[in-house]
N, C-alpha and C positions, 0 to 999 in steps of 0.2 A: 319816815316810812322806808322799809327795806326794798331791795331791788325787785324781788318777786311780787311784792305788794303792788308796786307801780306797774308791773307787767300784766297784772290782771286787767287793767283798763283797755289796752289794745286787744287783749284776748276777748273781752266782752264785746268790744266794738266789732270785731270780726264775726262773732256769733250773731250779733244783731243784723249785720249785713246779710248773712246767710238766711236768717229767719225771715227778713223782709223780702229776700229773693224768693223764698218758698211761698210767701204770701202773694207775691205778684204772679207767680206761676199758677197758683190756684185761681186767682182772679181772672187771668187770661183764659184759662181752660174753660171757664164758665161762660165765656162769650160765644155767641152763635158762629158756627163754622160756614154757614151758607148751605147751598144745596146743589144737586145735579152735577153739572160738569165741573163746577168749582171743587167739589169734594173728590171727584175722580182724579183730577189733576193733582190736587194736594196730596192724596193718598199715594199716587205714583212717585211724587217727589220725596215724600217721607220714607217710602220703602227703599228708594234708590240711595238716599242719604244714609239710612241705617246700614244698608249692605256695604256701602263704601267705607264708612267709618269702622265697621266691624272688621273688614278685611285689612284696613290700614293699621288698626291697633294690634291685630295679631302679628303683623310684620314688625311693627315697632317693638312689641313685646319680646320678640326673638332677639332683636338687636340689643335691647336693654339687658337681657339675660347674658348675652355675649360680653357686653361691657362690664357687667358685674363680675363675671369670671375673670376678665382681664384685671379689674381692680383688686380682686382677691389675690391673684397671682402676684400682682405688683405690691402687695402688702399695704394697701390702703386700710385705714382704720375702720372698725365696724360702724362707728358713728357716721363716717363719710359715706359708706355704702348704704346705710339706712337713710341718710339724707337724700342720696341719689334716688332711691326708690320712692320716697315721699314726694320729691319734686316731680318725678315722672308721673306718678299716679294722680296727683292733684292737678297737674297740667292737663292730663288726659281727661280728668273729670270735668274741668272747666270747659274744655272743648266739647265734650259729650253733652253737657247741659246746654251750652250755647247753641249747638246745632239742633238739639231736640226742641228747644223752645222756639227757635226761629222758624222751623218748618211747620209749627203749629200756630204761631202768631201770624204768619204770612196770610193764610187763607182767612183768618178772623179779621185781619186788617182790611183785606179786600171787601169782606162783607160789611165791616163798619163804615167803609168809605161810601157805601150807598146812602148813608144818612148824613154825610158831610165830612169835611176835612177835620173838624175838631175831634170827632170820635176816632177817626182813623189815625191821627197823629198820637192821640193819647195811648191807643193800643200798641202802635208800633214802638213808641218810646218806652212803654212798660216792658215790651219784649226785649229791647236792647238793654234796658236797665237791669234785667235779670242777669244777663251775661256780665255786665260791669260789676254788679254786686257780688256775684260768685267769684269772679276773678280777684277782686280786692279782698273779699272775705277769706277765701281759701289761701291767698298769698300771705296775708297778715297772720292768719291762724297758723300756717306752716312755719313761718320764720319765728314768730313769738313762741309758739308751743315747743318747737325743737330746741330753742335756746333755753327756755325755762327748764326743760327736762335734762338736757345734756350739758349746758354751759360751755359747749365746744364750738368756739368761733370758727376755727379752721375747717371743721366738718361742714359748716354752712355752705361752703363752696360746692359741695356735692349736691346740695338741694338745687342750686342754680343750674348745675350741669344737667341734672335730671329733667328739669323744666325745659332746658334748651333742646334736649333730644326730641321731646314731643313736639316742640314748637317748629323745629326744622322740618320734620316729616309732615306735620299737619298743614303748615303754611305753603311749603313748596309743592308737596304732593297734591294738595287741594287746588293750588294755582295751576299746575300743569294739567290736571284733570279738567278744570274749568275751561282753560284755553283750548284744549283739544276738542272738547265738546262744542265750544263756541264756534271755532273755525269750521269744524265738520258740518255743523248745523247751517252756517252761512252758505257753505258751498252747495248743500242740498237745496236750500231755498232759492239759489240762483239758477240751478240747472234743472230742477224738477218742475214741470208745468203744473200750475194750480195749487202749489203749496207755498203760502207766504212764509217769510223768514221765521216768525214766532208761532207758527201753527202747531198746536199740541199733538196733531196727528204724526208729526215728525218726532220719533223717539229721541233725536238729538236735542230737541228743545227741552224735554224732561231732564236729560242728562246735563244740559247747560244749567238748568235751575238747581239740580242736585249739586253741581260743582260750585255754584254761588253760595250755597248753604254750607257745604263742608269746607270750602276755602275761606270765604269771607266771614263765616260765623264760627265754626269749629276751629279753623286755622287761626283766625284773629283772636279768639278767646285764649288759645294755647300760647299765642305770641305775646299777648298782653300779660298773661300770667307770668311768663318768663321774664318780661321786662319789669314787672312789679316786684317779683321776688328777687331778681338779680340786683335791681336798684336798691332795694332795702338791705340786702346782704352787703352790697358794696359800701353803703353809707355806714353801716354798723362796723365793718372792718376798718374803714377809714377813721371813724370815731375812736376806735380802740387804738389805732396807730398814733393819732394825734394826741389823744389823752390816755396814755397807757395805764394810768392809775386812777382814772375817774370813770367809774362804771356807768354813771348817768349819761355819758356820751353814747353808750350802747342803747340805753333805754329811750333816749330822746327821739330818734327817728321813728321808733315803733309807736310812741305816743302821738307823734305828728300824724302818722298813718291812721291811727284810731280816730283822732279828732276829725281828720279829713273825711273819713268814711261816714261819720254821723252827719257832718255838714253836707255831704253829697246826697244822702238820703233826704234831708230836708229840702235841698235844692231841687230834687226831682218833682216835688209837689208844686213847683212854680212853672212847669212847662204847660202853658195854656195859650191857645191861639187868641190873638186880639182882634180888633175890628179890621185891621189891615190884612188879616189872614197870612201874615208873614211867619213862616216856620222858623227861620233863623232868629227872629226877634224873641220867639218863645224859648228857644234854646239859650239865647243870650241872657234872658231873665234868670234861668236856672243857674247858668254859669256865674252870674253876678252874685246871686244869693249865696251860692256855695263858697265863692271867693271871699265875700265879706265875713261870713260866719267863721270860716277857717282863719282869716287874718285876725279877727277879734279874739279867737281862742289861742292863737299861737303865742301872743305876747305873755300872758300870765303863765302859760305852760313853759315857755323858754325861761322866764324869770325864776320859776320854781325849780326847774330841773338843772339848768346850766349856769346858775349865778355863781357857783363856786369853782368853775373850771380852771381859773388861774391863767388863761391864755387870751380869751376873747370876751368882750363885753356882751351883755345880754342884748343890747341894741344892735350890735353887729350881727349876732346870730339870728335875731328877729328879722332883720333886713334880708338876710340870706334866705330865710323861709319865705318872705314876701316875694323875693325874686323868682322863686319856684312857681308861685301862683301867677305872677306876671307873665312868665314865659309860657305857661299853659294857656292863658288867655290870648297871648300873642299868636300862638300856633293856630288856635281856632280862627281868629280874625284874619290872619294871613291866608290860611287855607280857603276860607270863604271868599276872600277877595279874588284869588286866582282861579276859583272853580265855579263861582256863581255867574249866572247868565246876565245879571244886571250890572256887572263891572267890566271895565275896559279890556282886560286880558282875554276873556271868553268872547267878547264882542269882536275884538280884532281877529281872532281865529275864525269866527263865523264869517266875517267880511272877506277874509282872504280865501275862504273856501267857495265863494260864489263864482259863477262863470258868466 
């Protein structure tokens, strides 16, 4: 099988991720939004988030144009400039979709919570899954598609740079906006009589929630897109450097990404609350299923693609892929240990805060 034939697989996987993301969006939007005050507050947050993101993207667009002019004057190749634009546009798209689905899933999750934790978690997780699917799908589609069309490895760096531009503005800008609104709202809540800290009558509360969505959803989506795309590009360039005459080393990380996307989609089906009503246990089930499916698929894939590389054995490369899965799981476990209220780090902080 030739190189382009193999690259069809990650391309199809990325399109499946995007299609499933659209399916989840339609499913979420069919859920009831609630009524009365819930809708009023949700509408205000949606309007604020839309206005902020529109203003931010206009500013970033001007910066991107200025950078393109500098790249042109500096004699960057047309492919590199094209990759820069693709990276910036898709990163902005991931952020836009992440923000828009979050401000609509929020109120629906609150409404679903009236009927229990199970429904609320399912809806909230689906909303988050949309962002993850679009980030991975757009990232893999961009890198794979650009390579299929141009075969220009050096120009791929431009794609990562474009994604980084949007990520910096979205993450930092959203974070600064959020903190400004948060601190301002807290101050008003402390000095104004009769207005609790999170009272929606205080416009700062709406602004704070707008900031949470544009920073932690749009900003996070753009940030993750950059990380995904840059990591994929780095592994491809590294593979080409280590195996200069073995093109399968370029294809291999893209195929790994495609397999992982399919495994992740299957894993999302296992997020279900058990009798203990422990949310983390539900997420761990999904993580375990995704990890096992990925690990099972990695070995035959590695044996098929990398068996003739001449430097490293299939087993060594397979173990390297497994280490990536293990590190991902470790990050989740360690984060949960240091942030969950039922573990000693948080308990010790709570105890030291008592008077």
